[in-house]
C-alpha atoms as one frame of an Amber mdcrd trajectory, in Angstrom:
protein
 186.620 128.104 129.979 185.229 124.604 131.000 184.116 122.779 127.450 181.535
 120.957 128.120 178.741 117.510 126.241 175.865 119.078 125.467 174.133 117.601
 122.552 173.682 119.723 119.127 171.447 122.432 117.879 171.652 121.436 114.705
 171.020 118.028 114.892 169.335 115.441 113.470 168.166 113.355 115.195 168.423
 113.897 118.672 171.164 115.758 118.060 173.891 113.184 120.018 176.709 112.892
 117.305 177.124 116.274 116.794 176.965 117.722 120.205 180.033 115.229 120.095
 181.672 116.430 116.668 181.489 120.018 118.487 183.552 118.641 122.173 185.804
 117.480 120.403 186.688 119.852 117.102 185.803 117.231 114.607 183.378 117.401
 111.849 179.776 116.109 111.667 179.823 114.493 108.851 182.988 111.813 110.101
 181.403 110.916 113.520 178.023 110.231 112.223 179.995 108.276 109.250 181.874
 106.474 111.895 179.052 105.742 113.737 177.319 104.213 111.351 180.685 101.984
 110.141 180.750 101.003 113.265 176.899 100.223 114.083 176.805  98.349 111.026
 180.153  96.600 111.503 178.448  94.961 114.676 175.379  94.365 113.908 173.811
  97.411 114.398 171.468  96.559 118.067 174.460  97.376 119.870 175.194 101.160
 118.615 171.593 101.660 118.672 171.489 100.949 122.504 174.876 103.324 122.825
 173.270 106.394 120.892 169.764 105.677 122.924 172.039 105.394 126.496 173.851
 108.726 125.073 170.668 110.874 124.151 169.415 110.228 127.767 172.825 110.491
 129.695 174.040 113.717 127.753 171.762 117.790 128.262 170.715 119.715 126.258
 172.452 123.215 125.525
């Protein structure tokens, strides 16, 4: 069976980070924490734009 990257049903905002965690079989808490750390380290705006773009591109289940 082929794996597909989709947004997660267990979501906080739009399910992007949860979907990435499910795709790679990672703990969603670590993915979210990593996203926050990288976003803060890069000034926040870039991370926000990437998240919004991913929410538009990654399909629902």
